[in-house]
C-alpha positions in Angstrom: 14.9 67.5 -60.1 17.2 66.8 -58.3 19.5 68.8 -56.0 22.6 66.6 -54.6 24.1 68.0 -51.6 28.1 69.4 -51.3 29.6 66.2 -49.4 32.7 65.8 -47.2 31.4 62.8 -45.5 30.3 59.0 -46.5 27.8 59.5 -48.2 25.4 61.9 -50.1 22.8 63.7 -49.8 19.7 64.4 -51.6 16.6 66.2 -52.3 13.2 64.8 -54.5 11.8 68.5 -53.3 8.7 66.0 -52.5 8.1 63.8 -49.9 6.3 61.1 -51.9 8.2 61.2 -54.5 11.6 60.0 -51.6 9.9 57.4 -51.2 8.5 56.4 -53.9 12.7 57.0 -55.3 13.9 54.7 -51.6 11.4 52.2 -52.7 12.3 52.1 -55.9 15.8 51.5 -55.7 15.5 48.9 -52.4 13.4 46.9 -55.6 16.2 46.1 -57.8 18.4 45.8 -54.1 19.6 49.0 -53.4 19.0 50.4 -50.4 19.2 54.2 -49.3 18.0 55.8 -45.7 15.9 58.2 -45.0 16.7 60.7 -42.8 13.1 62.2 -41.9 14.5 62.4 -38.3 17.0 65.0 -39.3 13.4 67.2 -40.2 15.0 66.6 -44.4 11.7 64.1 -45.0 12.1 65.0 -49.2 15.7 63.3 -49.2 17.7 60.6 -48.4 20.9 59.3 -48.4 23.2 57.7 -49.7 26.4 55.6 -48.7 29.6 55.7 -51.1 30.5 52.3 -52.0 32.8 51.1 -55.0 32.3 52.8 -58.1 30.6 49.6 -59.4 27.7 49.9 -56.1 27.8 54.2 -56.9 27.0 53.4 -60.7 24.2 51.0 -60.5 22.6 53.8 -58.0 23.4 56.3 -60.7 21.9 53.6 -62.6 19.3 53.6 -61.0 18.0 56.9 -59.7 18.0 57.6 -63.8 16.0 54.8 -64.3 13.8 55.9 -62.0 13.4 59.4 -63.0 12.4 58.4 -66.0 9.7 56.2 -64.9 7.9 58.8 -63.0 8.1 60.8 -66.2 6.6 58.4 -68.6 3.9 56.9 -65.9 
């Protein structure tokens, strides 16, 4: 599963539990025009930083992550 850390900032930090899985999700989202940031330099290689946007943008991110999870479980 995923772990989303509590945040009071303008981003959320999502832990994918595995470096490869985080990178696969980053590329999956990038292919859909959704850019998220890697945080390896902060010693969090299995995490992605997702900036908070509009409600519509966040809905696209949420759907993108759900689609990634579905695709990774079906293949």
